[in-house]
Structure formats: structure tokens, C-alpha cells
N, C-alpha and C positions, 0 to 999 in steps of 0.2 A: 426574445431579446436580440436586437439586431447587432449591438456592439457590446463587447465585454465590459463589465463595470470595472472601475479602478478600485482595486481591493486594498491597496496599501497607501498610506500617506507617509511620506518620508519626514521624519522628525529627529529630534535629538535622542541619542541612546538613553534608555531608562536609567535615571540616576541611582535608583536603588540597587541596580545590578552591581555597581562598583563597591557596595558596602556589604549587603547581606544576601544578595541574590534576589530572584524573582519568584513569587508564588502565583500560579495561574490555575484557574478552573478551566477544564476542557470539557466540551460537550460534543458528542458524536451521534448523529441520527441519519446517516446517509443511506442505510439499507434496512436491515432487519434486526439491528441491535440498538437499544437505547442505552447510551453509556455516558458516564460522567467520571471525572478524575481530577485530583488536585496534584500538581507536580511542582516541585521547587527546583529551580535551576540556579546553581551556585555561580559566583563570579568566574570561577575557573572552568565552567562548563559541565560540571557533574550534575546529573539529574537524579532527583529522589522522588519516587512515586509515593506520595503520602496517603493516597486512597485511589481505588479503581473499582468502579461498580459497573457491571454490564448486565442488562436485562435482555435475554435472548428471546426472539419470537419464533423459534424453530417449531414449537408445537402449534402455533397459529397458522403456519404455512404448510405443515407436513402433508395435510390432506390434498393439497394442490400440486405437490411436487416441485414447488418453487415459490419465490416471493411474489405475493400479490400487493402491488403498490398501495392500493386503497386501504387494505388491512394493515399494512405496515405503518402508514401515516396515522391511522386512527390509534394504533397501539402506542406510538410515540407520544401523541397528545395525552393519552391516559397515564403514561408512565413517567414522563419527563420530570415532573415536579418531585416525585418521590425518589427517583434515581439521583437527582442532583442533591436533594437533602441528605440522602445516605452518604454520598461522596463527601459532603462538607462535614458531616458528623464523624465519618471515618477518619478524616484528616485532623479532627479535633480543632477546627477553625471556624470562625464566623466570617461573614463577607468582608468585614473591615480588615481582615488580614490578607486579602487578595491584592495583587498588583495589576491584575487584568483578567479578562474573560475571553477565552478562545472557543470558537464554535466552527464546526465544519460548514462551509458555504458551498460545497460542491467538490467534485462531481458526484452524482448519485441520483436516487429517486427523489425528484424535486419536492414532492409533497412532504417527505420525511425530512429532507434538508431544511425546509422552511420552518419546521417545528423547532428543531434544535437551535437554528440561527435566531429565530424570533425570541426564544427563551434567553439566549445569550445576550441579545440586545436589551431585553427587559432588565436583566441583572446589571448590565453595564450602565443603563440609564438610572436605575434606582439607586445604585451605589456609587455613581460617578466614577466608573472604572473605564479604562481603555478597552475597546473591543478589537479583537484580532480575528478576522475572517481567515480560516485555514483551508487550504486545498487538502482534501482527504488523502490524496496520493502523496503529498508532501509529508503528511503524518506518517504514512508507511515508510517513506524514505528516511526519516530520522528515527524510526522505532528501534533500530539496533542500539542507539545511544541510551535507551532506557535500561539496558542490562549490562553495559560496559562503557568504558571510556573509549570513544571512537573519534578519531581526528579526521577532519576533512582534508583532502578530497578522498572519495572512494568511488568505485564502480558499483552500481546498483542493478540488480535484477528484481523488478517489482512484478510479482506473479500472484494474481488473485482471481476471483471469480469474474471480474469485469475488465481486468487489465493485464497486459503482459508487455513489459517494456524494459529496455536496457538504457540506463542513464548514467552520465557522469555527474556526480553530486559534489559541488564545491561549497555548498552551504544552503540555508533556506533562501528561496528566491533565486538561486543560481545553479541551474541544472541544464544539461544538454542531452537531448534524446539521441541515442545511437541506433536504436531499433525498436520496433513496436509490432503488434500483431496486425496483419492486414485483414483479418476477419474475426474469428473467435478467440477468446482468451483461454488459457490452459484450464483455469478453474471452471469455466463454462463447459468446456469439453468433458471434464470429469463429471460434472453434474448431469449433463444431458446423456452421456453414455451410461452412467449409473442408473438413471431413470429407465433407459431402454432395457437394462438388465433386471429391472424390477426391484432395485434397491431403494432404500428410504432416503428422505431428505434430511440433511444435506448429503449430496452424493459422494463428494470427495473422500471423506473419512470412511464411508461404507465401502466404497470401491477399494480403498487401500487395505481394509481388513480382509475383504474377499480375495484380493490378489496375493495375500500372504500364503495362501494354500494352493496357488495355481502355478502352472508352467506355461508361460506365454509363447514358447518357441513354436508351438503348433500353428499359430496364426501369423500370417504375413500381412501386416498392415502398411498402408501407404506412407511414404516419407515425403514431406512437403518441401518445396523450394530448393530442391537439390542443385539446380543449375545456377542459383543466385549466390553472390558473394557478399551480400550485405548481412545485417544482423536482425532482419525482420523475422516474424513468426507467422505460422498459419496452422490452424488446428481444425478447420472446417472439413477437409477431406478425411482426416482421421475420425472425426466425430461421425460423419455419414457412414463410412465403411464399418466402423465398430457397431453402430446402431443397427445396421443391416445384419451383421453377423450375430448380434444378440438375439435376433428373432429366430435364428436356427439353433440356438443353444437349448438342448433338451435336458441336461443334467446339471447338478450343482458343480461338478467337475468342469464341465464345458464353460460355465459362467466364470468360475475361478480362473481358468486358463485365459479366457478373454480379458478379464480384469487385469491380470498380470501383464498381458501383451499391451494393453492400453497404457498402463502405468509406465512400462518400460519405454514405449514409443514417445510418450510425453516427456519423460526424463531425458531421453536421448536428444530430442529436438532442443530442449532447453539447454542441455549441455553443449551441443554443437554451436548454437548461436552465441552462447556465453563465451565459448572458447575463442570465437572470432573477435568478440568485443574485448576480451582480456588482452589478446595479442595487439589489437589496435590501440588500446589504452596504454599498454606498456611502451609501445613505439612512440606515442605522443609524449609520455611522461617518463623519461629515463630516471633511474634512481640517482640521487645526489652522489657525486664523487668528489674527492678532495680537488680543489681547483686553486690556481694562483690567486693571491689576494686581489680583489677588485674585479675579477672576471665574473660575468653574469652567469647565473645557473639556468636561465631560461625557464622551461616548464618542469625542471627536475623536482622531484619530491623525495621525501625521506621514508616513505612507506607505500606499499601497494596492498590494498584491501578490497576484497570482493564481498559485498553485502547482498544477501537474498532476503527479501521481505515480502509480506503479503500472506494471505491465508494458505496458499499452496505451499509456502515454505515450511508448513508444519508436516508435510509428507516426508517420511523418513527416507524412502527410496530416492526422491528428488534431492533431498539434502545431501545424501551420500554421493550421488552422481556429481552434483555441482561442487562439492568440496574436493572431489578428486580432480575435477577440471581446474579449480583454482590452484591446487597444490602443484599440478603439472606445469602451470604457467608462472609459478613463483609468487603467488598471491596468498596472503592470509585470508581465511574464510570466516565469515560471521553471519549468523542469523539471529534475529531477536529471540528472547525467551518465548516459549510456546504461547504464553498468555497475551503477548503483544504481536503475534503473527496475524491473528484474525482481528476484525474491527474492534477497536477499543478507544477510549477517550484519553488515555495517558499519552498516546502518541500525538493527539491533537493539542493537548496542553503543552507538551514539550515543544512542538513546532511553534505554538503561539508564544511561548516564553522566549524562544530563540529570536523570533521576529520582534518581540517587544524589547529585547535586549539591544537590538539594532535600531530601535526607534520606529519600527514599521507597525502602524496601527491602521484600523479600517474605519471608514465613515459609517455612521449609524444607519444610513439608507442603503448599505450594501445589499445587493440582491442575491438570492439563491441561484446557483447555476447547475443545470443538469449535466453540462459539459464544461470541463476546465482542464486543459492539458498542462502538465508541469512545465514543459518547454513549449509555450504557446507560439513563440516566434517560428520554431521549426514546424509545428503543426499547421500553421497558416501558410508558410512558405513552401513546404513540401508535404501536402496532406496525403495521408494514407486513405482516409475517409473524407469525401467531399464535405466541407463545412456547410452546415444548414443554418436555419434561423436560431438554433440553440448554440451555435458556435462550432469551433473545431473540436473533434472528438479526441484525437490522440496525436 
């Protein structure tokens, strides 16, 4: 795909939102979970998860130590109908009660993305419902709103297996990238180092469990980008160094100590870059103060919130580190409930409902995208990874 597709058509806000809210079916198939969910978004912005079904493919990929795209896509084809049916039954609704269908359209393993997006298109066509193509990363960005009333704007650290970004989030379709990884994501580093240590798949939870019994102070791991003052990340050097050290580990204690050192190093880098972003965000957005009548408030806001989302947000050590950084900078801290940290369809349904509420729907010929930055303008203007025929990466 030489040019990115136009994913949203601007229209009038959904009229149902002003009365009873919006009920949206969400479908997620970007990696190795086949998921469906029904979410109701009230006119005042409160989200209710009416059902959430996730079929994990962990057992299908465990023997390979990672996700095999062809196996993932085949499993999505086999499971999608049953998973969606269970989600609708769990919500106690038929398709006539839906206001729209939201499906992940990227980024991700494009074979899997095509399965869920095609199913969503079929439902939309058969039931004459609006289709909302959702960026998987935007789903993570709004996921904290599934467990609490969260007002925009907020600063987001999106940290997962494939992505590591700091973003200013003002609403769906309105996000600015402050920093991103220049090579590997934190979750990828967890998985690759866990594999080098001989741990099972997925590696992140296994490494966290092993680290709980270790003392990482005996290992001196490299610290990336120390001379840079931006908010970008880099985990490739850490991954390489730790993988080499893993080959020399002879005992379970050695492996536990290295796991703890790795977890601490990843948490430290996430904390350092987040600290920079929090300070920059606070400088741009001073808290509102009483002002003379008629005086403009500029970019002043009435709250400062730091949200951490994505699969790596389930790691307790990382949560503790980031919460301390947020507190030190005067920000409230919030992470989604554990069930919504990893890939799920409730976040896709919510992002779709928020888009539908604003009148943003998608054409039925919308294509699946393996790459789809949240802040596409920044990704194209200041690329960390050179854009290819699949588009800008991050």
C-alpha cells in the first residue's frame, strides 16, 4: 500500500448518543488473541463492558517461542465466528441492538487483522450498521477509560510487545507523539531475553516471576541514550547484552539474578523517559489558576494524569516505578484493569464508540494496515524508522 487509506469519514455525531448512548461490538485480531466485546458508551462518557471474550493462542505458539503469523491467522479464521457469538450472547443482545461495529484495522500481523476486519465488514453490511476501523494502539490509549472515569487530556505511556511510545492524548484521533522506541519495544526485550533464559512463552510474565527471587545488583547492564535529552527509548543494547549473559548462567540463582537485573533496567529506562515527558507536559499545560474575568487560560488544564497502558503495564515492578515517577511530578497515575492491559476487544469497542459519537465512521473498502502510527503526521515528518511501502512505523 503506497498511500495510507482514509479510515474515517466525517459526519454528524451519532444521534443516539444524545439519548441513550451507543452500543458497539468490537473485534480484535491483530496478533495472537481472537477477541470480541460489546461496550455501551453513555452520553456522559461512561463506558460499560457488557461482555468481553478473548481466545488466547498461547498454546498454539508456545513450541515456537513466539507468534507464527500463519498459525495466528488460521486460528483467527477458525475462532472468530464462535468468539463473536459468545460476546453477543454474553451481552444478552442481538445484532439489532447495536449502533455500530468496530474492528481493528491495524497495526499488527496483517493476515490476522484482515480476518477480524473482514468479519466486522460482513456484520456491518448484513445489519446495515456503521463500520468503525480502529487503530489497535488507539484502543490501548483509551483502555484506562474502561475501568474509571478518565477525562482528556492525559499523558500516555503505551508499552507493549511491539510498541513503546509516549503520547499526549486529547481524544480519539487527536494525539501527539512525544517519544518512541528507535529499535526494540520493551515487551519485545522481555520476550527475547526470557527466551535466552530458557523461559516459556510468553516471556514477560515468566521473567517477572523468576525476577521475584533474584538480586540483580550483581549484573551491570548497559543504559541506553544517556546523552540524549529527548523522550525516545532503546532496548536493543540491553537485549543483546542480557542474552549473552544468559548463556553464562549456570544455576537457577544466576538466572533469577539476571531476570531481576533486566526487569530493573527496563523499569528504570521507562521511568527516566517518562519523567522527561511528564516535566515537558507540565510545562506546556499549567494547571488552571483563578484569573480575571475574560482573561484567556491558554493551554491550562484542571488535572494532570499519567496513564500507562499495554501488556507491559501488567508488570508490577514497572507499575510501581512509574507510579512513583508520576507522584514525584504531581500527576495522578492510572493503569487499566489487568484484563484490559493485554490485547482485548473491549478497548476496540470503546474507541469505536467514541469515534461513532463524534460522527467518525469508515468506508466499507477500508484496508488492513500492518503499520499505522497514532500520530501519523509526526511519524512521516520526523521518522524514527524509514517509511516503507507499508507506511510509517511509529
